[in-house]
N, C-alpha and C positions, 0 to 999 in steps of 0.2 A: 504494500500500500504506500502511496506517495506521502511524503511529509506534508503536502499541501491539502490533502483530503483525508478525512478520517471517518467519523461515524456516519452510518446510513440513517436517513430520516424518511418518513413517509408523510405525504400531505393528508391532513384530516378534513380538508375542504378545498373547493376549487379556488384558485387564485387567478383572477382575470386581468389581462393586460390593460383592459379599459379602465380598471380601478387602480392599477399599479403601472404608471407610465414608463417606468424603467425596464419593464419586461418586454422581451421580443415576442413572446407567445403566451397563451393561456396554459396554466398548469392545473391538472385535474386531480381531484381527490383520489388517493391511492397511489399516485406516482411516487417513485422512490428517487431521492436525491442524496447527495453527499455533502456534509458540512465542509466548508472550505476554511483551512487554517493558515493560508498564506497572507501576505500583506494586502490589506484592503484600503489603505491610505485614508482611513476614517470616513469612508463613503457608505458604511452600513450604519443605520440608525440604531438606537437603543431598543427599538421594538422589533428588530429583524435579526436574521442570521444569514451569513454569507453561505451560499450553496453553489454546487456545481452539478451538472448532469452525469458526469463520468469521473471516476477516481483519477486524480492526477491531471485533469484537463481544465483549462480555463476556457471561457471566461467564468467568473463567479457573478452571482447576482443575489439581491436581497429577497428573502422570503419572510413574511411576518412570523414571529415566534409562535403566535397563537394558532397558526395553521400547520405546525409541525409536531410530529411525535417521533422520538428516538426509537430506533429498532435495535434490540439487543443482538449482539453477535454471537 
């Protein structure tokens, strides 16, 4: 596993790009993402978590904390 991606998370609700202007697409409930641990240059708010779609790959993007559940490995 890359040092820049760690835990797997799952979306607990839909996150729509219409409501989150920084997202390139909609993310649907049940999709799995990875927490991003690399440098975010303070562009992630206190209400969000930096995530990626694939381990070790960028770009990262912010997903609201309230929409994520950590998956145990």
